[in-house]
BAVO-799203 format. One record per residue (C-alpha): y negated, x negated, z negated; chain; residue number from 1. Coordinates in steps of 0.02 Angstrom, whole numbers. Layout:
<rs>
+--------+--------+--------+------+-----+
:      v :      u :      w : unit : pos :
+--------+--------+--------+------+-----+
:      Y :      X :      Z :    A : NUM :
...
+--------+--------+--------+------+-----+
</rs>
This chain:
<rs>
+--------+--------+--------+------+-----+
:      v :      u :      w : unit : pos :
+--------+--------+--------+------+-----+
:  -2849 :    995 :    660 :    A :   1 :
:  -2848 :    873 :    517 :    A :   2 :
:  -2974 :    915 :    381 :    A :   3 :
:  -3061 :    816 :    246 :    A :   4 :
:  -3081 :    846 :     60 :    A :   5 :
:  -3258 :    876 :     -1 :    A :   6 :
:  -3304 :    786 :   -159 :    A :   7 :
:  -3401 :    868 :   -296 :    A :   8 :
:  -3514 :    769 :   -414 :    A :   9 :
:  -3463 :    778 :   -595 :    A :  10 :
:  -3592 :    834 :   -717 :    A :  11 :
:  -3644 :    701 :   -844 :    A :  12 :
:  -3638 :    765 :  -1022 :    A :  13 :
:  -3683 :    687 :  -1188 :    A :  14 :
:  -3549 :    639 :  -1312 :    A :  15 :
:  -3606 :    726 :  -1473 :    A :  16 :
:  -3536 :    608 :  -1606 :    A :  17 :
:  -3631 :    680 :  -1753 :    A :  18 :
:  -3581 :    863 :  -1733 :    A :  19 :
:  -3476 :    932 :  -1876 :    A :  20 :
:  -3302 :   1002 :  -1851 :    A :  21 :
:  -3363 :   1173 :  -1901 :    A :  22 :
:  -3494 :   1170 :  -1763 :    A :  23 :
:  -3368 :   1117 :  -1633 :    A :  24 :
:  -3242 :   1257 :  -1677 :    A :  25 :
:  -3381 :   1383 :  -1692 :    A :  26 :
:  -3437 :   1344 :  -1516 :    A :  27 :
:  -3257 :   1349 :  -1450 :    A :  28 :
:  -3234 :   1522 :  -1524 :    A :  29 :
:  -3401 :   1575 :  -1451 :    A :  30 :
:  -3345 :   1525 :  -1277 :    A :  31 :
:  -3180 :   1616 :  -1297 :    A :  32 :
:  -3272 :   1775 :  -1346 :    A :  33 :
:  -3395 :   1756 :  -1201 :    A :  34 :
:  -3252 :   1736 :  -1077 :    A :  35 :
:  -3147 :   1865 :  -1167 :    A :  36 :
:  -2997 :   1751 :  -1170 :    A :  37 :
:  -2877 :   1700 :  -1307 :    A :  38 :
:  -2847 :   1528 :  -1226 :    A :  39 :
:  -2980 :   1415 :  -1152 :    A :  40 :
:  -2955 :   1267 :  -1038 :    A :  41 :
:  -3049 :   1099 :  -1037 :    A :  42 :
:  -3144 :   1150 :   -881 :    A :  43 :
:  -3189 :   1323 :   -944 :    A :  44 :
:  -3261 :   1247 :  -1102 :    A :  45 :
:  -3356 :   1112 :  -1009 :    A :  46 :
:  -3440 :   1247 :   -905 :    A :  47 :
:  -3488 :   1362 :  -1049 :    A :  48 :
:  -3485 :   1251 :  -1202 :    A :  49 :
:  -3627 :   1159 :  -1289 :    A :  50 :
:  -3527 :   1001 :  -1305 :    A :  51 :
:  -3389 :    914 :  -1203 :    A :  52 :
:  -3206 :    953 :  -1219 :    A :  53 :
:  -3169 :    766 :  -1246 :    A :  54 :
:  -3265 :    774 :  -1410 :    A :  55 :
:  -3156 :    914 :  -1474 :    A :  56 :
:  -2996 :    831 :  -1408 :    A :  57 :
:  -3036 :    669 :  -1501 :    A :  58 :
:  -3090 :    758 :  -1659 :    A :  59 :
:  -2933 :    870 :  -1673 :    A :  60 :
:  -2800 :    757 :  -1598 :    A :  61 :
:  -2801 :    833 :  -1425 :    A :  62 :
:  -2859 :    992 :  -1340 :    A :  63 :
:  -2709 :   1091 :  -1404 :    A :  64 :
:  -2761 :   1039 :  -1583 :    A :  65 :
:  -2934 :   1105 :  -1554 :    A :  66 :
:  -2868 :   1269 :  -1489 :    A :  67 :
:  -2752 :   1285 :  -1639 :    A :  68 :
:  -2894 :   1252 :  -1758 :    A :  69 :
:  -2994 :   1390 :  -1674 :    A :  70 :
:  -2849 :   1510 :  -1682 :    A :  71 :
:  -2827 :   1511 :  -1493 :    A :  72 :
:  -2671 :   1493 :  -1384 :    A :  73 :
:  -2610 :   1343 :  -1288 :    A :  74 :
:  -2664 :   1331 :  -1105 :    A :  75 :
:  -2530 :   1221 :  -1025 :    A :  76 :
:  -2421 :   1301 :   -892 :    A :  77 :
:  -2242 :   1239 :   -901 :    A :  78 :
:  -2109 :   1267 :   -773 :    A :  79 :
:  -2231 :   1279 :   -625 :    A :  80 :
:  -2171 :   1179 :   -477 :    A :  81 :
:  -2288 :   1078 :   -364 :    A :  82 :
:  -2245 :   1196 :   -224 :    A :  83 :
:  -2305 :   1344 :   -327 :    A :  84 :
:  -2462 :   1249 :   -376 :    A :  85 :
:  -2501 :   1211 :   -196 :    A :  86 :
:  -2463 :   1389 :   -142 :    A :  87 :
:  -2592 :   1451 :   -264 :    A :  88 :
:  -2719 :   1327 :   -197 :    A :  89 :
:  -2677 :   1387 :    -21 :    A :  90 :
:  -2709 :   1569 :    -70 :    A :  91 :
:  -2875 :   1530 :   -155 :    A :  92 :
:  -2929 :   1421 :     -8 :    A :  93 :
:  -2890 :   1562 :    112 :    A :  94 :
:  -2984 :   1691 :      8 :    A :  95 :
:  -3139 :   1581 :      3 :    A :  96 :
:  -3122 :   1510 :    180 :    A :  97 :
:  -3157 :   1337 :    106 :    A :  98 :
:  -3114 :   1214 :    -30 :    A :  99 :
:  -3122 :   1296 :   -205 :    A : 100 :
:  -3237 :   1233 :   -342 :    A : 101 :
:  -3188 :   1207 :   -523 :    A : 102 :
:  -3274 :   1371 :   -571 :    A : 103 :
:  -3178 :   1467 :   -436 :    A : 104 :
:  -3014 :   1399 :   -494 :    A : 105 :
:  -3057 :   1455 :   -668 :    A : 106 :
:  -3095 :   1631 :   -608 :    A : 107 :
:  -2979 :   1778 :   -581 :    A : 108 :
:  -2943 :   1733 :   -399 :    A : 109 :
:  -2833 :   1588 :   -455 :    A : 110 :
:  -2668 :   1599 :   -549 :    A : 111 :
:  -2689 :   1426 :   -625 :    A : 112 :
:  -2846 :   1349 :   -696 :    A : 113 :
:  -2932 :   1190 :   -643 :    A : 114 :
:  -2871 :   1108 :   -803 :    A : 115 :
:  -2690 :   1145 :   -754 :    A : 116 :
:  -2713 :   1049 :   -593 :    A : 117 :
:  -2801 :    907 :   -687 :    A : 118 :
:  -2660 :    898 :   -811 :    A : 119 :
:  -2523 :    906 :   -679 :    A : 120 :
:  -2597 :    780 :   -556 :    A : 121 :
:  -2711 :    671 :   -667 :    A : 122 :
:  -2877 :    748 :   -612 :    A : 123 :
:  -2929 :    901 :   -513 :    A : 124 :
:  -2990 :    786 :   -371 :    A : 125 :
:  -2816 :    707 :   -360 :    A : 126 :
:  -2733 :    879 :   -356 :    A : 127 :
:  -2846 :    931 :   -209 :    A : 128 :
:  -2812 :    768 :   -120 :    A : 129 :
:  -2624 :    789 :   -139 :    A : 130 :
:  -2637 :    965 :    -70 :    A : 131 :
:  -2739 :    907 :     77 :    A : 132 :
:  -2615 :    767 :    112 :    A : 133 :
:  -2473 :    893 :     95 :    A : 134 :
:  -2553 :   1003 :    225 :    A : 135 :
:  -2611 :    865 :    344 :    A : 136 :
:  -2436 :    792 :    352 :    A : 137 :
:  -2377 :    959 :    421 :    A : 138 :
:  -2377 :    965 :    606 :    A : 139 :
:  -2248 :    842 :    667 :    A : 140 :
:  -2138 :    844 :    511 :    A : 141 :
:  -2129 :   1033 :    496 :    A : 142 :
:  -2092 :   1065 :    678 :    A : 143 :
:  -1950 :    938 :    668 :    A : 144 :
:  -1887 :   1021 :    508 :    A : 145 :
:  -1891 :   1192 :    590 :    A : 146 :
:  -1790 :   1126 :    738 :    A : 147 :
:  -1658 :   1056 :    622 :    A : 148 :
:  -1645 :   1212 :    519 :    A : 149 :
:  -1633 :   1334 :    660 :    A : 150 :
:  -1468 :   1429 :    657 :    A : 151 :
:  -1506 :   1538 :    808 :    A : 152 :
:  -1434 :   1463 :    966 :    A : 153 :
:  -1558 :   1561 :   1074 :    A : 154 :
:  -1708 :   1475 :    991 :    A : 155 :
:  -1761 :   1294 :    972 :    A : 156 :
:  -1850 :   1332 :    808 :    A : 157 :
:  -1820 :   1446 :    660 :    A : 158 :
:  -1922 :   1606 :    638 :    A : 159 :
:  -1988 :   1577 :    462 :    A : 160 :
:  -2158 :   1494 :    434 :    A : 161 :
:  -2172 :   1382 :    281 :    A : 162 :
:  -2322 :   1356 :    170 :    A : 163 :
:  -2390 :   1198 :    255 :    A : 164 :
:  -2379 :   1268 :    431 :    A : 165 :
:  -2457 :   1433 :    377 :    A : 166 :
:  -2605 :   1341 :    302 :    A : 167 :
:  -2626 :   1228 :    454 :    A : 168 :
:  -2633 :   1377 :    573 :    A : 169 :
:  -2757 :   1469 :    464 :    A : 170 :
:  -2865 :   1315 :    447 :    A : 171 :
:  -2866 :   1293 :    635 :    A : 172 :
:  -2920 :   1476 :    655 :    A : 173 :
:  -3059 :   1456 :    522 :    A : 174 :
:  -2968 :   1575 :    404 :    A : 175 :
:  -3016 :   1721 :    516 :    A : 176 :
:  -2921 :   1850 :    619 :    A : 177 :
:  -2919 :   1790 :    798 :    A : 178 :
:  -2927 :   1969 :    860 :    A : 179 :
:  -3065 :   2051 :    757 :    A : 180 :
:  -3143 :   1902 :    669 :    A : 181 :
:  -3128 :   1973 :    494 :    A : 182 :
:  -3099 :   1854 :    350 :    A : 183 :
:  -3059 :   1866 :    163 :    A : 184 :
:  -3211 :   1757 :    132 :    A : 185 :
:  -3324 :   1900 :    182 :    A : 186 :
:  -3211 :   2046 :    141 :    A : 187 :
:  -3085 :   2021 :     -4 :    A : 188 :
:  -2983 :   2169 :     60 :    A : 189 :
:  -2935 :   2073 :    218 :    A : 190 :
:  -2757 :   2002 :    215 :    A : 191 :
:  -2713 :   1867 :    341 :    A : 192 :
:  -2544 :   1843 :    422 :    A : 193 :
:  -2469 :   1715 :    543 :    A : 194 :
:  -2412 :   1800 :    703 :    A : 195 :
:  -2304 :   1740 :    847 :    A : 196 :
:  -2410 :   1765 :   1005 :    A : 197 :
:  -2251 :   1782 :   1108 :    A : 198 :
:  -2138 :   1885 :    993 :    A : 199 :
:  -1989 :   1799 :    918 :    A : 200 :
:  -1878 :   1941 :    980 :    A : 201 :
:  -1937 :   1902 :   1159 :    A : 202 :
:  -1895 :   1719 :   1149 :    A : 203 :
:  -2058 :   1657 :   1069 :    A : 204 :
:  -2046 :   1497 :    968 :    A : 205 :
:  -2121 :   1444 :    804 :    A : 206 :
:  -2238 :   1314 :    876 :    A : 207 :
:  -2423 :   1282 :    851 :    A : 208 :
:  -2470 :   1348 :   1021 :    A : 209 :
:  -2373 :   1511 :    992 :    A : 210 :
:  -2443 :   1550 :    822 :    A : 211 :
:  -2606 :   1636 :    776 :    A : 212 :
:  -2697 :   1709 :    627 :    A : 213 :
:  -2711 :   1897 :    624 :    A : 214 :
:  -2769 :   2016 :    487 :    A : 215 :
:  -2642 :   2143 :    427 :    A : 216 :
:  -2727 :   2284 :    523 :    A : 217 :
:  -2724 :   2193 :    690 :    A : 218 :
:  -2548 :   2129 :    660 :    A : 219 :
:  -2486 :   2307 :    635 :    A : 220 :
:  -2582 :   2363 :    787 :    A : 221 :
:  -2500 :   2229 :    891 :    A : 222 :
:  -2330 :   2280 :    831 :    A : 223 :
:  -2362 :   2459 :    881 :    A : 224 :
:  -2402 :   2407 :   1057 :    A : 225 :
:  -2241 :   2309 :   1081 :    A : 226 :
+--------+--------+--------+------+-----+
</rs>
């Protein structure tokens, strides 16, 4: 059930030392207009820009300084917990059915940009590695946590399913509904849920062998039959 992190090769770009400040800011503004955004991340600029964001950061005392010079807003996200950051990665991963790329994290399917993860964890690669470790450490630890937290004397585990366990189950089921086979990766309208195979109300436990991935339609259909 354990999964590995794929590694993406970074694109080598030239460091344009002889470019004027005006040319750098002009290109930053051009990218913001192309993307129709009033704040641009390092990664977004490195994808669309003529130069490299490091050049602008060094020239203007940091990326924030470059944004200010171009009349754009800051891009840092303050007050976001690691749990929220991981939850967003989980949601994007589920939608794609695989590990997200930099470009996909910078798209509308992600709440936070690739540069946010790079800033928070050092690099985007480190952010993905921490998320993978977070999920892979799930099985034994989470089942034990759920046993400890259970307040219902008729059950050995609690009913709620946390982020890590949810992701592990969906990964095991290939991010597809086990009943109809539909997936958000092929149909964005599909919403996946984690279902107790033997219902909780009938004594079912929150364990790996009693959990499955169902789409919202099949999950409702199962409820109607019970």
